[in-house]
C-alpha positions as CSV (number, residue, x, y, z in Angstrom):
1,M,20.2,35.4,14.3
2,Q,19.3,35.0,10.6
3,S,19.4,31.5,9.0
4,T,22.4,32.6,6.9
5,Q,24.3,33.5,10.0
6,V,23.4,30.2,11.6
7,A,24.5,28.3,8.5
8,S,27.8,30.2,8.6
9,A,28.3,29.3,12.3
10,A,27.5,25.7,11.5
11,A,30.2,25.6,8.8
12,D,32.8,27.2,11.0
13,T,34.9,24.5,12.7
14,S,36.9,26.9,14.8
15,D,34.3,26.8,17.6
16,P,32.8,23.3,17.8
17,R,30.3,24.2,20.6
18,S,28.9,27.1,18.7
19,G,28.9,25.0,15.5
20,L,27.0,22.1,17.0
21,R,24.4,24.5,18.4
22,A,24.0,26.0,15.0
23,V,23.7,22.6,13.4
24,A,20.9,21.7,15.9
25,S,19.2,25.0,15.1
26,L,19.3,24.4,11.4
27,R,18.0,20.9,11.9
28,T,15.0,22.3,13.8
29,L,14.4,24.9,11.1
30,T,14.7,22.3,8.3
31,E,12.2,20.0,10.0
32,R,9.7,22.9,10.3
33,L,10.2,23.9,6.7
34,E,9.9,20.3,5.4
35,L,6.6,19.9,7.2
36,A,5.3,23.1,5.8
37,Q,6.3,22.0,2.3
38,V,4.7,18.5,2.8
39,E,1.5,20.2,3.8
40,A,1.7,22.5,0.8
41,A,2.2,19.5,-1.5
42,L,-0.8,17.7,-0.1
43,L,-2.9,20.8,-0.5
44,A,-1.7,21.0,-4.1
45,G,-2.9,17.5,-4.7
46,M,0.4,15.7,-4.7
47,S,0.5,12.0,-3.7
48,W,2.6,10.6,-0.9
49,Q,4.7,8.9,-3.7
50,E,5.3,12.3,-5.4
51,I,6.2,13.9,-2.0
52,A,8.6,11.0,-1.2
53,D,10.2,11.2,-4.7
54,A,10.9,14.9,-4.1
55,L,12.4,14.3,-0.7
56,G,14.4,11.3,-1.9
57,V,12.8,8.8,0.4
58,S,10.4,5.9,0.1
59,R,6.6,6.6,0.1
60,Q,6.4,4.6,3.4
61,A,9.1,6.8,5.0
62,A,7.4,10.0,4.0
63,H,4.0,8.8,5.2
64,K,5.3,7.5,8.5
65,K,7.2,10.7,9.3
66,Y,4.4,13.1,8.3
67,A,1.0,11.5,8.3
68,K,0.3,12.2,12.0
69,R,2.1,15.6,12.0
70,I,0.2,17.4,9.3
71,D,-2.7,19.7,9.9
72,P,-5.7,17.5,10.3
73,V,-7.9,19.6,8.1
74,I,-5.6,18.8,5.1
75,P,-7.2,16.2,2.9
76,V,-4.8,13.2,2.6
77,P,-4.7,11.3,-0.6
78,R,-5.4,7.6,-0.5
79,R,-3.0,5.2,-2.1
80,R,-3.6,4.8,-5.8
81,T,-3.8,1.3,-7.1
């Protein structure tokens, strides 16, 4: 099923079981996409603060969520003082 179909199923409240499964699928997809974008941002030289700002979270929250999940070959910026 394509993501647009899954989104449509998630928005349809006539079948809650199907809708909830669709929401869970979208959440999984979103997590994968967000990790890919965080990795791309780090490769582009963005700081954790810049990534956090783009995601609408604190620097600490972004780092805590992704620091151990990113590809280990990606150079991670150190905190700027």
